[in-house]
C-alpha positions in Angstrom: 17.2 -5.7 -15.3 15.0 -3.5 -16.6 14.7 0.1 -15.8 11.5 1.1 -14.4 11.5 5.1 -13.1 13.2 7.4 -15.7 15.5 9.1 -12.8 19.0 8.9 -11.7 18.0 8.9 -7.9 18.4 6.3 -5.7 17.0 5.3 -2.0 19.4 3.8 0.2 18.1 1.1 1.7 18.8 -1.4 4.6 17.2 -4.9 5.2 16.7 -6.0 8.8 16.0 -9.3 8.9 17.7 -11.5 6.2 15.7 -14.4 5.5 12.2 -13.2 4.4 14.0 -9.7 3.4 16.0 -11.6 0.8 12.9 -12.4 -1.2 12.7 -8.7 -2.1 16.3 -8.3 -3.1 16.0 -8.8 -6.7 13.5 -6.5 -7.3 15.0 -3.6 -5.4 17.6 -3.3 -8.3 14.9 -2.5 -10.9 13.3 0.1 -8.5 16.0 2.6 -7.9 17.2 0.9 -4.9 20.8 0.4 -3.7 20.7 -2.0 -0.8 23.6 -0.8 1.4 23.2 -2.6 4.9 21.8 -6.0 6.2 21.3 -7.1 9.5 20.4 -10.3 11.1 21.5 -12.4 14.1 22.2 -15.6 11.9 25.4 -16.1 10.5 24.5 -17.9 7.5 21.7 -15.4 7.0 24.5 -12.7 6.7 26.8 -14.7 4.8 24.4 -15.2 2.2 23.3 -11.4 1.9 27.1 -10.6 1.6 27.4 -13.1 -1.0 24.8 -11.5 -3.1 26.1 -7.8 -2.2 29.1 -7.5 -1.5 29.7 -3.7 -1.4 26.7 -3.6 1.4 27.9 -3.6 5.3 26.2 -6.4 7.4 26.1 -6.7 11.1 24.2 -8.8 13.9 23.8 -5.4 16.1 20.9 -3.6 15.4 22.2 -0.5 17.2 25.2 -0.7 14.6 22.7 -1.1 11.5 20.0 1.7 12.2 23.1 3.9 13.0 24.3 3.2 9.3 23.7 6.1 6.6 20.7 4.9 4.9 17.3 6.3 3.9 14.7 3.3 4.7 14.3 0.0 6.3 12.5 -3.3 4.6 11.8 -4.5 8.1 11.9 -8.5 8.1 12.5 -9.5 11.5 10.2 -11.8 13.5 6.5 -11.3 13.2 5.8 -10.5 16.9 8.5 -8.1 17.1 7.7 -5.8 14.3 5.8 -2.6 16.2 8.9 -2.3 18.3 11.3 -2.6 15.4 9.4 -0.1 13.5 9.5 2.3 16.0 13.4 1.9 16.2 13.3 2.4 12.8 11.5 5.4 12.9 13.5 6.8 15.7 16.7 6.5 14.1 15.3 8.6 10.9 14.2 5.9 8.5 11.2 5.2 6.6 10.0 1.9 7.1 7.9 -1.0 4.8 7.2 -3.7 7.7 6.5 -7.2 6.7 3.3 -8.5 7.8 2.0 -8.2 10.5 2.1 -4.1 11.8 1.7 -5.1 15.6 0.7 -8.0 18.0 -1.0 -6.0 20.6 -3.6 -2.9 20.5 -1.1 -1.1 22.4 2.0 -1.8 20.2 -0.5 -0.4 17.4 -1.0 2.9 19.2 2.5 3.4 20.2 3.5 2.7 16.5 0.4 5.1 14.9 1.7 7.8 17.5 5.6 7.0 16.4 5.0 7.5 12.8 2.7 10.8 13.5 5.3 12.2 15.6 8.3 11.8 12.8 6.6 12.5 9.5 8.2 9.7 7.9 6.6 7.2 5.5 5.4 3.6 7.0 3.8 1.3 4.5 2.8 -2.6 5.4 3.9 -4.9 3.0 0.6 -7.0 2.4 1.3 -8.7 -0.5 -1.5 -10.9 -1.5 -3.4 -8.3 -2.9 -1.1 -7.6 -5.9 -1.9 -10.9 -8.1 -3.1 -10.1 -11.5 -6.5 -11.7 -10.3 -7.1 -9.6 -7.2 -5.8 -6.3 -9.0 -8.2 -7.1 -12.0 -11.2 -7.7 -9.5 -10.1 -4.0 -7.6 -10.3 -2.6 -11.0 -13.7 -4.0 -12.0 -15.1 -3.4 -8.3 -14.3 0.0 -8.5 -15.8 0.7 -12.1 -18.8 -0.4 -10.4 -18.7 -3.8 -12.4 -19.6 -5.7 -9.2 -21.9 -3.2 -7.5 -22.0 -3.1 -3.4 -20.3 -5.8 -1.3 -23.1 -8.9 -0.3 -20.9 -11.2 1.3 -17.2 -13.1 0.9 -15.0 -15.9 1.7 -11.5 -15.7 1.7 -9.1 -18.3 3.0 -5.5 -18.6 3.5 -5.0 -22.1 4.9 -1.3 -22.9 4.9 0.3 -26.2 7.0 3.7 -24.4 7.4 4.6 -26.9 9.7 8.0 -27.2 8.8 9.0 -23.8 9.4 8.4 -24.3 13.1 11.9 -26.0 13.1 13.7 -24.4 10.3 14.7 -20.5 8.8 12.9 -18.9 6.2 15.4 -20.3 3.8 14.6 -24.0 5.0 17.8 -24.3 6.8 17.5 -26.2 10.1 17.6 -24.2 13.1 20.8 -25.0 15.0 21.3 -26.0 17.9 18.7 -28.5 16.9 16.7 -28.1 20.7 15.5 -24.8 19.1 12.4 -23.6 17.7 11.6 -20.8 15.3 10.2 -17.8 17.5 7.1 -17.3 16.5 5.7 -19.8 14.2 6.2 -22.5 16.9 3.6 -20.6 19.2 1.6 -17.9 17.6 -2.1 -18.3 17.0 -3.1 -18.4 13.4 -5.5 -15.9 14.0 -2.9 -13.1 13.9 -1.8 -14.3 10.4 -5.2 -13.0 9.0 -3.7 -10.7 6.4 -3.1 -12.8 3.4 -7.0 -13.3 3.3 -8.5 -10.4 4.4 -6.1 -7.9 3.0 -7.4 -8.7 -0.8 -10.7 -8.5 -0.1 -10.2 -5.0 1.6 -8.3 -3.7 -1.4 -10.6 -4.9 -4.0 -14.1 -3.2 -2.1 -12.4 -0.5 -0.4 -14.1 -1.6 3.1 -13.2 -1.9 6.1 -14.2 -4.6 9.4 -15.9 -3.0 12.1 -16.7 -5.8 14.1 -15.1 -9.6 14.3 -16.8 -12.7 16.0 -14.1 -15.8 16.1 -14.9 -19.5 16.9 -11.6 -21.1 16.7 -11.1 -25.2 16.5 -9.5 -26.7 19.5 -8.3 -29.6 17.4 -4.9 -29.5 16.4 -2.3 -31.4 13.9 0.2 -33.4 14.8 3.7 -32.3 14.8 3.4 -28.5 15.6 5.1 -27.8 19.1 2.2 -26.7 20.3 -0.4 -29.2 20.0 -3.2 -27.1 21.7 -4.2 -24.5 18.6 -4.9 -21.8 21.4 -1.3 -21.4 21.7 -0.1 -22.5 18.3 -0.3 -22.6 14.5 -1.6 -26.2 14.3 -5.3 -25.4 14.1 -7.8 -23.7 12.1 -9.1 -20.1 13.0 -12.5 -19.0 11.3 -14.0 -15.6 11.8 -17.0 -13.7 10.9 -16.1 -10.0 10.1 -19.0 -7.3 9.8 -17.4 -4.7 7.0 -18.0 -0.9 7.0 -20.9 -1.1 4.7 -23.0 -3.7 6.7 -21.6 -6.8 4.9 -20.2 -9.9 6.0 -16.9 -11.8 5.5 -16.1 -15.3 6.4 -12.3 -15.2 7.1 -10.3 -18.3 7.6 -7.1 -18.7 8.4 -5.0 -22.1 9.7 -3.1 -25.0 9.0 -5.2 -28.3 7.9 -4.1 -31.5 5.8 -5.6 -29.2 2.6 -3.6 -26.1 1.9 -6.4 -24.0 0.0 -6.4 -20.4 -0.6 -10.0 -20.0 -2.3 -11.5 -16.7 -2.8 -15.4 -16.3 -3.5 -17.4 -12.4 -3.5 -20.1 -11.8 -4.0 -21.4 -8.2 -5.0 -25.0 -6.8 -6.0 -24.3 -6.8 -9.4 -21.9 -9.7 -10.0 -19.5 -12.3 -8.3 -16.5 -14.1 -8.7 -14.2 -16.7 -7.4 -10.5 -17.7 -7.2 -10.1 -21.3 -6.9 -6.3 -23.2 -7.4 -5.4 -19.5 -9.2 -8.1 -19.7 -12.0 -10.7 -16.5 -11.7 -14.2 -17.1 -12.3 -17.2 -14.2 -12.7 -20.6 -14.8 -12.8 -21.9 -12.0 -14.8 -25.3 -10.0 -13.9 -27.5 -9.7 -10.6 -29.4 -13.0 -11.3 -28.0 -16.5 -9.4 -27.8 -18.0 -12.8 -26.2 -15.7 -14.6 -23.5 -16.7 -17.1 -19.9 -18.0 -15.5 -16.9 -16.1 -17.5 -13.4 -17.5 -17.1 -11.1 -14.7 -17.0 -7.5 -14.6 -17.7 -6.4 -11.4 -16.2 -2.8 -9.8 -17.7 -0.1 -8.2 -15.9 0.7 -4.4 -16.6 3.8 -3.3 -17.9 5.9 -4.5 -15.1 4.4 -8.1 -15.2 7.2 -9.5 -16.3 9.6 -8.3 -13.7 6.6 -9.1 -11.2 6.1 -12.7 -12.0 9.6 -13.4 -11.1 8.9 -12.7 -7.6 7.1 -14.5 -5.1 3.5 -14.7 -3.9 2.1 -14.9 -7.0 3.8 -11.6 -8.3 2.7 -9.4 -4.8 6.4 -9.3 -3.6 7.3 -7.3 -6.4 4.1 -5.0 -6.1 4.3 -4.5 -2.2 7.7 -3.0 -2.8 8.0 0.5 -1.4 7.9 2.3 -4.5 
């Protein structure tokens, strides 16, 4: 694999959560990471990890894992456990790259922030959707002033992930069959908002200041929790006021049509991403010309394109 950094220094990495965590494994070798440890309570996840990396240690014990000698943790445990698990890593002296989301409640967020400040270690959130070729192109042009100030945006991450309530992340059925996935079987989709909100924040550099949400009460069949208030089987839109006063419609949920559309209006130009294609309307007039833009990856694009989420899994690596 291509060498990215001109140094022989290696960072010793442990992966906690060997389902989603293994999605980053191939990129680690190119980024001067030595994966030396893995932790997962599921036997077949540990077996897959050991097969790919026979020199690494694998365990089902979090305490044993965190006592091992390595520098940083790629944290990919269950979503709602990320705050407490990240705090445990920090207390063990490990830097942390956490899968989304960072925390489940505001109190957890405060405890996590306080722990990071106390330990003086690096903590990063691995939100990957800002780092597609199209979104990185938009971020560069926004920073250059091409789009002006944000007026309004509509971003969505609509993903009917019903099967994941009954399987592990690698699509293996949960065994025994009377068990369900720990959080995908009940978590409201509003908590899973960073794949849509993250790109817009990254592109514009703005932050939310107020949120108004009006979730639907109609759910899809086949989800364990039919009431969308208690599960991922419904749609959850929200209106968000940004720090410059603009408004964003953020849409998350599960429907009969998976979509990842993005529409963003500036005071000088506008853009839309639909079905992976980027279109830009040029100029401050609503009738300006529309250009089809085909963003190119940077020098690392060939490697990034081999990873998941449109290359975002590479760009959200801790480098």
